[in-house]
C-alpha positions, 0 to 999 in steps of 0.5 A, a space after each residue: 277865954 278858951 276857943 272851942 274847936 268844933 268838928 267841921 262840916 266839910 260839905 252840905 251832905 256831911 253829918 258825921 266824919 272820922 277824926 283820922 289824925 291829929 297833926 298837933 299835940 297838946 301843948 303845941 303852939 298853933 298859928 292861924 293857917 297851921 293844919 291841925 288835924 285830918 278829917 275823913 268824910 264820905 268822899 275825901 280826906 281833908 286838912 283842917 286849918 286853925 283860924 286863930 293863934 294859940 296853944 293846943 290846950 286839950 284834945 277831946 276826941 282822939 285820933 282814929 274816932 269814927 263818926 264824930 257829929 258835925 259841930 261836936 267839940 273836939 279840942 280846946 285852943 288857949 288864946 294868945 297870952 292865956 294859960 294853957 293848963 287853965 284852958 285844959 282844965 276848964 269844964 268843956 262848955 256846950 259849943 255855941 251856935 255856929 255863928 258865934 263859935 270860933 271853929 277851925 275850918 278846912 282851907 277849901 271850905 272856909 268861904 262857904 262851908 255849912 254848919 249844923 247846930 250843936 246838940 243842946 245848943 240853941 240854933 242860930 239864925 237860918 239853922 234848924 236842928 237835925 230832925 226838923 222838917 227843914 234844914 237851912 244851909 248857910 255860910 258863917 258870914 251870912 249867918 252873922 249878917 242875918 243876926 245883925 239885920 234881924 233877918 230869918 235866914 230860913 226864909 231866904 232862897 240861897 244862891 250858893 252851892 246846893 242852895 246854900 245862903 251866902 252873904 250876897 243873899 243877905 244883901 238882897 234880903 234887906 230890900 226884900 229880894 230873894 225871900 220865900 213867901 211866908 207860910 200861911 197861918 195854920 198851914 198844915 205841915 207837909 207830910 213825909 213820904 211813907 217809910 219802908 219796912 223796918 230792919 227787923 221786918 226785913 231780917 224776919 224774911 230771911 232765916 237766921 244765920 243765912 246772911 251777914 250784916 255789913 254796916 253801912 259806911 258814911 259814903 253808902 249812907 250819903 248816897 242812899 240819902 241823896 238818891 232818895 231825895 233826888 227820886 222823891 223831889 225831882 220829876 224824872 223824864 227820860 229820852 233815848 237815842 242811838 249815836 253812830 260812832 263810825 266817824 268818832 272812832 276813826 278820828 279817835 284812832 288818828 288823834 291817839 296815833 298822832 299824839 307826841 311822845 314824852 321823854 319816857 317814850 309814852 304818848 302825851 295823851 290817849 283820848 277815850 270815847 268818854 272824853 268825846 262824850 264830855 266834850 260833846 255834852 258840854 258843847 251841846 249845852 252852849 248850843 241849847 243854853 235853856 237846858 243849861 239850867 237849875 230849878 230853884 223855887 224863886 226862878 231858873 238858874 241859867 248857867 253860862 259855862 258848861 261844868 260837866 260832872 263825871 261819875 267815877 266808881 271808887 270802893 264802896 260807892 262813886 264820886 262825881 268830879 266836875 270838869 269846869 268849863 268843859 266846852 272851852 277845853 281841848 279834848 286832850 286837856 279833858 282827858 288829862 283832867 279825867 285821869 287825874 280826878 279818877 286817880 285822886 278820887 280812888 285815893 279820896 283826895 279830891 277837894 270839895 270844890 272839885 266834886 261839888 256843884 256843876 251843871 250836868 253829869 255823865 254816867 258811863 257804864 259802857 266799859 262794863 258792856 251795858 247797852 243802856 240805862 237811866 241814871 238818877 239826876 244828881 241835884 242841883 243838876 237838871 240833866 244826866 247823860 247815861 252812856 252805854 257801850 259802843 257795839 257793832 249793830 246792823 244799820 240801814 244806809 241808803 237802802 242797804 244794811 251795813 255794820 256800824 259801831 252804835 252807842 245808846 245814850 239816855 238823858 234823864 231831865 228834871 222836868 221842872 226845868 228841862 221838858 220833853 221838847 227841850 231835852 229832845 233838842 239838847 240830845 239831838 245837838 249832842 248826837 250831831 257832835 258825837 257823829 261829826 267829831 270834827 265839829 268839836 274842834 271849831 
């Protein structure tokens, strides 16, 4: 029987992707693990691997096709011993639900990649069609186990990335753990927030021919959706304070001056203020572990490691690669990771596991001369630190006015998880580390 190859979902936010390139052509033999295509998402270019042996019988979506919906049939694979010509000439069937379909998935996303029900197909357990009041992300294995045990995935609190339901959640659900309360009979549906003015209404405010329409790309649409969701569902609370950078700037200069030279004569590393910020925030979360949290309806997730996402501006938007275990890494390692992340982010070569998850984030606009600002929380984080420029300001020390290098920072918190007092404690710990950088080395 021919095997349907579907457009994979490479991240929880992906709804469409661009089929950039086919690396196999019709008639080519394919082995499990072979890279058969490249998919461009809003964040990166990903390779798609085959999970079955066979022959690529028919390509239904040519290379270069943009905005291909997730789970659309893109090619047909003839299984081992099957007539490729017969498979290619067979009418294309509507793809089965993701739990039953044998779709090719990227290596980075195979274990826990979410999927969406294909148009016209009956949704698998735990999947709700796009446009329904609720959509549930779950792994292929979780959906298969749910079907075997007759469990409704939509009633499970997922413990995977972005709340995705994974296999361990199904095991817990068998004993009633991690289940959402059943909706009361006849309960009224939650009303959607009011919609803004339509495109036509907005354009009517401006003279014809006085503007140019630039269509949104996938990245801009996803950023708009996620940040709107963040502001609508997360009660933001803001805390601001100033940090004296006098000791940090001196320490940074000494450390960079002492950096060993490589064979090319260049220093092995060059620390930035942002590297110190990442390290200080990571250590502050270890000192105030209650703030290293994620809100879920079932309970608070208290994280053991400080995984710090760092906003990187790229053409058309931004991406937030994550420095894992930042509290345990030397500043030079953090600096090297960030240089690598930034370069690959701009080339859209980051893997999903490199920019998904994390326990907090840093957004630094100091290099643009911004004094202070409030950042929007990136779910599932409970905090994000907005960092302004270090600048010379007049400060009072021992009753005397002196010049000092001062940096303003603002912590945005999810008030459900980190309230005012806890956020203040976290920011105080951060300030102590930034103003005494020697503490980051012990």
